Wavefront OBJ file of the C-alpha trace (Angstrom):
o trace
v 73.817 -106.729 96.199
v 72.315 -105.994 92.780
v 70.951 -108.558 90.349
v 73.627 -109.481 87.569
v 71.608 -108.781 84.497
v 72.826 -110.374 81.305
v 76.467 -111.131 80.735
v 75.371 -114.353 78.645
v 74.074 -116.442 81.860
v 74.619 -117.288 85.427
v 76.284 -120.555 84.106
v 78.951 -118.462 83.153
v 78.908 -116.221 86.295
v 82.304 -116.702 88.485
v 85.368 -118.248 89.002
v 86.401 -121.494 86.987
v 82.623 -120.739 85.323
v 83.553 -117.359 83.947
v 83.199 -116.322 80.199
v 85.850 -118.275 78.736
v 88.939 -116.367 76.980
v 87.870 -116.801 73.113
v 89.732 -119.108 71.008
v 91.249 -117.300 67.760
v 89.309 -116.551 64.889
v 89.481 -117.995 61.367
v 92.640 -116.844 59.846
v 91.860 -116.817 56.090
v 90.602 -119.009 53.654
v 90.625 -122.946 54.530
v 89.924 -126.302 53.147
v 87.714 -129.242 55.062
v 86.298 -132.196 54.419
v 83.024 -130.695 56.841
v 82.539 -127.347 57.845
v 80.260 -127.012 60.891
v 78.508 -123.216 61.523
v 77.484 -123.061 65.251
v 79.574 -124.265 68.189
v 76.701 -124.985 70.383
v 75.677 -128.280 71.497
v 74.523 -129.576 68.067
v 77.635 -128.750 66.194
v 79.924 -129.947 68.858
v 78.123 -133.300 69.358
v 78.286 -133.775 65.148
v 81.874 -133.135 65.378
v 82.531 -135.216 68.126
v 80.844 -138.444 66.369
v 81.996 -137.843 62.950
v 85.764 -137.798 64.292
v 85.231 -140.476 66.164
v 84.040 -142.384 63.074
v 86.446 -141.140 60.684
v 89.511 -139.708 62.438
v 91.003 -138.595 58.778
v 88.120 -136.088 58.216
v 89.363 -132.437 57.940
v 86.539 -130.837 60.489
v 86.169 -127.047 60.784
v 83.814 -125.377 63.103
v 82.903 -121.793 62.943
v 81.094 -119.856 65.871
v 80.336 -116.193 65.934
v 81.189 -115.269 69.506
v 82.366 -118.393 71.668
v 81.358 -122.223 71.842
v 78.336 -122.262 73.960
v 77.255 -118.478 73.445
v 73.911 -119.342 72.611
v 70.928 -121.607 74.113
v 73.471 -124.322 74.747
v 75.299 -122.076 77.793
v 71.987 -120.231 78.650
v 69.255 -123.076 78.855
v 67.511 -124.646 82.068
v 69.877 -127.721 82.344
v 67.068 -130.399 81.388
v 69.035 -133.327 79.828
v 65.725 -134.530 79.061
v 63.993 -136.949 76.923
v 61.017 -134.789 75.708
v 60.585 -134.994 72.194
v 61.005 -131.487 70.583
v 57.814 -131.423 68.670
v 54.419 -133.016 68.600
v 54.510 -136.615 68.538
v 50.639 -137.210 67.317
v 51.277 -134.961 64.578
v 54.189 -136.688 63.388
v 52.525 -140.128 63.544
v 50.011 -138.724 61.265
v 52.512 -137.979 58.784
v 55.267 -140.685 59.523
v 53.305 -143.325 61.395
v 53.213 -144.333 65.185
v 56.074 -146.923 65.354
v 58.564 -144.390 63.843
v 57.844 -141.855 66.293
v 57.737 -144.547 69.234
v 61.359 -145.203 67.942
v 62.018 -141.588 68.232
v 60.619 -141.022 71.780
v 62.815 -144.370 72.878
v 65.982 -142.866 71.251
v 65.628 -139.508 73.221
v 65.229 -141.276 76.373
v 68.480 -143.380 75.505
v 70.157 -140.344 74.650
v 70.090 -138.824 78.175
v 72.101 -141.848 79.095
v 74.436 -141.501 76.289
v 75.416 -138.309 77.061
v 75.947 -139.348 80.584
v 78.205 -141.985 79.174
v 79.963 -139.868 76.929
v 80.962 -137.311 79.760
v 82.082 -140.053 81.663
v 84.350 -141.048 78.904
v 85.667 -137.813 78.134
v 86.508 -136.721 81.749
v 83.493 -133.830 81.391
v 82.028 -132.535 84.720
v 78.728 -131.394 83.398
v 77.053 -131.285 86.798
v 74.462 -134.757 85.779
v 72.579 -135.802 88.321
v 69.477 -138.090 86.918
v 66.767 -137.242 89.259
v 64.072 -137.254 86.842
v 61.687 -134.618 86.348
v 58.575 -133.743 88.728
v 55.749 -132.089 86.553
v 53.170 -130.137 88.953
v 49.784 -128.884 88.820
v 48.568 -126.090 90.923
v 45.010 -125.764 89.868
v 42.136 -127.702 88.878
v 42.678 -126.913 85.002
v 46.465 -127.562 85.288
v 45.559 -130.849 87.213
v 43.151 -131.954 84.534
v 46.105 -131.317 81.825
v 48.466 -133.169 84.099
v 46.347 -136.235 84.154
v 45.630 -135.965 80.932
v 49.609 -135.868 80.219
v 50.231 -139.201 82.376
v 47.871 -140.833 80.029
v 49.606 -139.421 76.766
v 53.206 -140.392 78.072
v 51.769 -143.848 78.632
v 50.289 -144.252 75.177
v 53.699 -143.420 73.816
v 55.211 -146.099 76.019
v 57.416 -143.733 78.143
v 58.220 -146.172 81.212
v 58.353 -145.078 84.702
v 55.892 -142.490 84.776
v 54.643 -142.367 88.500
v 51.659 -140.223 89.794
v 51.757 -138.357 93.017
v 49.512 -137.315 95.119
v 49.734 -133.864 97.135
v 51.588 -135.327 99.778
v 53.576 -137.537 97.964
v 54.850 -134.533 95.839
v 55.489 -132.459 99.293
v 57.750 -135.482 100.471
v 60.064 -134.449 97.369
v 60.046 -130.755 97.292
v 57.692 -128.587 99.551
v 56.505 -126.605 96.927
v 52.840 -124.174 97.927
v 49.909 -124.957 96.614
v 50.533 -128.416 94.569
v 47.249 -130.465 93.661
v 48.956 -133.181 92.107
v 51.834 -134.245 90.167
v 53.771 -136.972 88.347
v 57.354 -137.853 88.233
v 59.467 -139.226 85.118
v 62.812 -140.969 85.263
v 63.965 -139.465 81.870
v 66.016 -136.479 82.627
v 69.342 -135.295 84.403
v 70.183 -132.007 85.887
v 72.915 -130.478 83.931
v 75.250 -127.521 84.358
v 74.901 -126.286 80.843
v 77.745 -124.204 80.160
v 80.204 -127.175 81.840
v 78.592 -129.227 79.148
v 79.403 -126.977 76.255
v 82.971 -126.076 77.598
v 83.697 -129.861 77.796
v 82.380 -130.772 74.419
v 84.502 -128.218 72.821
v 87.714 -129.425 74.666
v 86.814 -132.897 73.871
v 86.395 -132.128 69.748
v 89.684 -130.382 70.300
v 91.519 -133.260 71.555
v 90.132 -135.329 68.710
v 91.595 -133.140 66.187
v 88.626 -130.698 65.473
v 89.500 -127.080 64.830
v 87.273 -124.602 66.276
v 87.349 -120.965 65.164
v 85.553 -118.621 67.639
v 84.971 -114.815 66.775
v 83.811 -116.008 63.264
v 80.685 -114.869 62.483
v 79.288 -116.928 59.060
v 77.632 -114.149 56.600
v 76.547 -116.540 53.723
v 76.216 -120.368 53.373
v 76.439 -121.922 50.033
v 77.100 -125.226 48.536
v 80.610 -125.899 49.029
v 81.467 -123.021 51.249
v 80.798 -121.014 54.389
v 81.893 -117.270 53.923
v 83.032 -114.750 56.860
v 84.681 -111.468 56.903
v 87.937 -113.654 57.978
v 88.102 -115.620 55.142
v 85.880 -118.554 53.452
v 85.719 -122.459 54.599
v 85.658 -124.600 51.241
v 84.293 -127.975 51.964
v 81.996 -130.534 50.454
v 79.957 -130.943 53.388
v 78.499 -127.619 55.214
v 76.539 -128.116 58.174
v 74.382 -125.253 59.478
v 73.760 -125.853 63.539
v 72.823 -122.253 64.229
v 69.532 -123.116 66.448
v 67.788 -119.547 67.405
v 70.455 -117.729 65.301
v 69.716 -119.138 62.098
v 67.215 -116.006 60.926
v 70.290 -113.923 60.895
v 71.474 -116.045 57.745
v 70.744 -114.787 54.328
v 67.481 -116.446 52.821
v 66.367 -117.647 56.070
v 64.283 -115.142 57.985
v 61.349 -116.872 58.085
v 62.590 -120.897 58.662
v 62.627 -120.697 62.279
v 61.447 -117.994 64.861
v 63.793 -117.302 67.471
v 61.494 -117.437 70.363
v 62.692 -115.904 73.708
v 62.924 -117.602 77.232
v 64.383 -115.988 80.663
v 65.649 -117.115 83.674
v 66.874 -116.289 87.324
v 68.896 -117.534 89.747
v 68.898 -117.025 93.296
v 71.691 -116.588 95.754
v 73.079 -119.865 97.189
v 70.300 -121.505 99.875
v 71.605 -122.320 103.275
v 71.762 -126.160 103.723
v 69.174 -125.554 106.738
v 66.784 -123.898 104.308
v 67.343 -126.834 101.970
v 66.132 -129.357 104.759
v 63.081 -127.367 104.790
v 62.588 -127.480 101.322
v 63.511 -131.263 100.292
v 64.569 -131.516 96.525
v 67.544 -133.818 97.708
v 66.872 -135.926 94.317
v 67.733 -132.635 92.445
v 64.769 -133.483 89.982
v 63.976 -130.881 87.288
v 60.249 -129.292 87.904
v 58.032 -127.904 85.629
v 54.212 -126.959 85.534
v 51.004 -127.530 83.246
v 50.485 -123.844 83.100
v 50.091 -122.404 79.534
v 52.794 -119.497 80.580
v 54.727 -122.773 82.095
v 58.017 -122.545 84.319
v 61.058 -124.978 84.326
v 63.763 -125.000 87.237
v 66.456 -126.905 88.766
v 68.643 -126.950 92.135
v 71.856 -126.077 90.749
v 75.237 -127.749 91.339
v 76.036 -124.616 94.010
v 72.942 -124.797 95.589
v 70.761 -122.376 94.055
v 67.498 -122.517 92.214
v 67.397 -121.481 88.964
v 63.634 -120.905 87.320
v 62.985 -119.761 83.905
v 59.967 -119.158 81.565
v 58.562 -117.186 78.317
v 58.656 -113.230 79.168
v 59.064 -110.935 75.963
v 58.636 -113.898 73.642
v 59.580 -112.729 70.295
v 61.363 -109.387 69.030
v 60.188 -107.653 65.856
v 61.789 -108.830 62.552
v 63.562 -111.786 64.167
v 65.942 -110.136 66.390
v 68.316 -111.569 68.855
v 69.703 -110.202 72.206
v 73.859 -109.801 72.271
v 74.160 -110.364 75.857
v 71.195 -111.745 77.446
v 69.717 -109.022 79.486
v 66.145 -109.092 80.540
v 63.312 -106.342 81.097
v 62.924 -105.663 84.821
v 59.330 -106.775 84.629
v 60.346 -110.322 83.554
v 62.776 -110.395 86.678
v 59.775 -109.194 88.937
v 57.531 -111.946 87.094
v 60.027 -115.020 87.479
v 60.468 -114.049 91.228
v 57.048 -113.880 92.029
v 56.375 -117.333 90.480
v 59.255 -118.754 92.673
v 58.048 -116.709 95.716
v 54.319 -118.424 95.183
v 56.287 -121.935 94.820
v 58.427 -121.250 97.704
v 57.392 -118.893 100.177
v 59.968 -120.011 102.835
v 62.752 -118.186 100.584
v 61.087 -114.712 100.025
v 64.378 -113.549 101.800
v 66.944 -115.000 99.584
v 68.328 -112.465 96.904
v 68.004 -113.069 93.025
v 71.824 -113.066 92.044
v 71.474 -113.131 88.228
v 69.102 -112.598 85.559
v 69.212 -113.594 81.434
v 67.502 -114.613 78.578
v 68.291 -116.544 75.130
v 66.570 -117.905 72.003
v 65.400 -120.973 71.036
v 64.387 -121.875 67.401
v 60.685 -122.780 66.618
v 59.600 -123.854 63.113
v 56.241 -123.221 61.781
v 54.735 -126.480 62.587
v 56.860 -126.753 66.009
v 58.500 -129.919 64.532
v 62.696 -130.097 64.894
v 64.516 -131.359 61.839
v 67.750 -132.974 60.825
v 68.735 -133.454 57.261
v 71.360 -133.505 54.737
v 71.011 -132.743 50.898
v 73.644 -135.368 49.431
v 72.985 -133.163 45.760
v 74.317 -129.934 47.241
v 76.275 -131.029 50.842
v 74.406 -128.704 52.750
v 72.967 -130.282 55.978
v 71.299 -129.072 59.203
v 69.560 -129.638 62.359
v 67.497 -127.577 64.984
v 64.251 -126.220 65.400
v 64.197 -127.792 68.952
v 61.481 -125.529 70.650
v 63.102 -125.764 73.762
v 63.782 -129.317 74.307
v 67.285 -129.398 72.765
v 69.703 -130.359 75.210
v 69.073 -134.121 74.714
v 67.736 -133.743 71.028
v 71.046 -132.195 69.951
v 73.116 -135.236 70.999
v 70.660 -137.505 68.965
v 70.766 -134.999 65.876
v 74.575 -135.105 66.089
v 74.988 -138.664 65.808
v 72.241 -138.514 63.035
v 74.071 -136.008 61.120
v 77.254 -137.658 61.469
v 75.450 -140.984 60.117
v 74.059 -138.983 57.078
v 77.309 -137.431 56.407
v 78.826 -140.788 56.245
v 76.091 -142.175 54.361
v 75.303 -144.846 56.595
v 71.682 -145.851 56.812
v 70.821 -146.933 60.566
v 67.989 -146.754 62.982
v 68.642 -142.819 63.536
v 68.338 -142.041 59.651
v 65.288 -143.788 59.680
v 63.926 -141.360 62.397
v 60.576 -139.258 61.471
v 62.360 -136.201 62.029
v 65.191 -136.975 59.500
v 64.260 -135.148 56.181
v 61.119 -133.417 57.561
v 60.394 -130.012 56.347
v 58.602 -127.235 57.801
v 56.451 -124.214 55.760
v 58.188 -120.704 56.619
v 56.756 -118.129 59.213
v 54.817 -115.482 58.083
v 55.988 -112.112 57.112
v 56.310 -109.202 59.165
v 54.111 -107.800 60.863
v 52.140 -110.797 60.805
v 54.479 -113.042 62.899
v 55.177 -110.403 65.587
v 51.502 -109.428 65.870
v 50.373 -113.436 65.933
v 53.113 -114.268 68.551
v 52.799 -111.391 70.882
v 48.696 -112.024 70.671
v 49.327 -115.754 71.235
v 51.132 -115.175 74.305
v 48.953 -112.636 75.772
v 46.035 -115.020 75.351
v 48.148 -117.699 77.028
v 48.704 -115.003 80.019
v 44.810 -114.275 80.026
v 44.132 -117.948 79.958
v 46.194 -118.794 83.130
v 44.558 -116.010 85.253
v 41.035 -117.334 83.928
v 42.203 -120.542 85.052
v 43.800 -119.280 88.288
v 40.344 -118.003 89.495
v 39.016 -121.561 89.711
v 38.239 -123.066 86.183
v 37.996 -126.690 86.341
v 39.029 -127.144 82.743
v 41.564 -125.508 80.036
v 40.445 -122.199 79.320
v 38.982 -121.722 75.879
v 41.324 -118.782 75.210
v 44.387 -121.147 75.618
v 42.444 -123.787 73.332
v 41.802 -121.249 70.570
v 45.660 -120.402 70.726
v 46.829 -123.699 70.610
v 44.754 -124.301 67.273
v 46.296 -120.934 65.777
v 49.864 -121.523 66.492
v 49.841 -125.085 65.907
v 51.248 -125.535 69.194
v 51.572 -129.211 70.497
l 1 2 3 4 5 6 7 8 9 10 11 12 13 14 15 16 17 18 19 20 21 22 23 24 25 26 27 28 29 30 31 32 33 34 35 36 37 38 39 40 41 42 43 44 45 46 47 48 49 50 51 52 53 54 55 56 57 58 59 60 61 62 63 64 65 66 67 68 69 70 71 72 73 74 75 76 77 78 79 80 81 82 83 84 85 86 87 88 89 90 91 92 93 94 95 96 97 98 99 100 101 102 103 104 105 106 107 108 109 110 111 112 113 114 115 116 117 118 119 120 121 122 123 124 125 126 127 128 129 130 131 132 133 134 135 136 137 138 139 140 141 142 143 144 145 146 147 148 149 150 151 152 153 154 155 156 157 158 159 160 161 162 163 164 165 166 167 168 169 170 171 172 173 174 175 176 177 178 179 180 181 182 183 184 185 186 187 188 189 190 191 192 193 194 195 196 197 198 199 200 201 202 203 204 205 206 207 208 209 210 211 212 213 214 215 216 217 218 219 220 221 222 223 224 225 226 227 228 229 230 231 232 233 234 235 236 237 238 239 240 241 242 243 244 245 246 247 248 249 250 251 252 253 254 255 256 257 258 259 260 261 262 263 264 265 266 267 268 269 270 271 272 273 274 275 276 277 278 279 280 281 282 283 284 285 286 287 288 289 290 291 292 293 294 295 296 297 298 299 300 301 302 303 304 305 306 307 308 309 310 311 312 313 314 315 316 317 318 319 320 321 322 323 324 325 326 327 328 329 330 331 332 333 334 335 336 337 338 339 340 341 342 343 344 345 346 347 348 349 350 351 352 353 354 355 356 357 358 359 360 361 362 363 364 365 366 367 368 369 370 371 372 373 374 375 376 377 378 379 380 381 382 383 384 385 386 387 388 389 390 391 392 393 394 395 396 397 398 399 400 401 402 403 404 405 406 407 408 409 410 411 412 413 414 415 416 417 418 419 420 421 422 423 424 425 426 427 428 429 430 431 432 433 434 435 436 437 438 439 440 441 442 443 444 445 446 447 448 449 450 451 452 453 454 455 456 457 458 459 460
């Protein structure tokens, strides 16, 4: 059987998980108290917490395709406490204590999501097995050791270094030199969470209009070809698709990430592999991978492929080049050569938003009523929940510990105009690939090619 390519993602691949029938579009002009543009996790969480806090609010969500069409329905399924940005850079701007509170809030948000899914009866495939980070050469091992020290400096509890043997007891990957485990992550089925949240906000009385692309946002209104929604509060929750809105082409760069998923793996093979804890797994390569054991006992693994399309273009259906499928398959087979005979069932891609300084933000301008959240740099599954709660507090004009977190009101400068940003991003990722090859040949420390690339891009 050939590999399915695109069709949004594997998370919508079959049976009850198939692509949903779209909800009706906006039937004409409407008035609301709050209009949210984008029915991904950020928009859905914001609507959820707003409506629970004030059931009288008239909340409308406008979505171009269907709820969960973007990164919320295509991501790697890591409900993780990873900070969507550079903690050290944010500490220089806002103070160490503020960033410590941000990190704690993100760790706590992992459990908050699990609590809400229990309360709302949402099966999101959640298993809190933590994350195992692995190193497979000397340079990666040095970065991994530094990462352990860094996590401890930021008071992340539960970090457990693992020897090669201890890592193998969890998952029998090939070539692992060292690893560590953090408890602050759960495996999820991303589309199930998006679908469940959409149903939950509708039960609360939020109106979700799909098939309704927004063409312009301004004070008091969101404009579509189907009509205009007028509201004193308009919130932008468009993440990787933000560059398609007028005036926002250079605000956040839509970075591309790709995934593949295998056929279901037989139980006997799983006994050989391990992975009984359903940990999410990543590595410390510059062209890193991220992986999970899925609800239906496949392996889904992702990484960067074609990182950026010229002029901030985004895909329509998640198709990836064949060379990307081959590259991700090679990574998987190098990790687990014992599954070389297991077919690759599905490949897909999606975009995530990257601000110029790699720092996510949540903001509301009280003068205009315009707000936004995003720029999660690939660490958004949990951060969207925290952002949604924070936006709700800002809309309701509540001063809370969340509204004091350092990403609230943070502003990043815009990206360079074309062709500079295309040349820069493509060049940087070529450099990272060269650095990984350099290190794979036995270099004991991080390649100077990668150090230069990190300085140029501002990547943490």
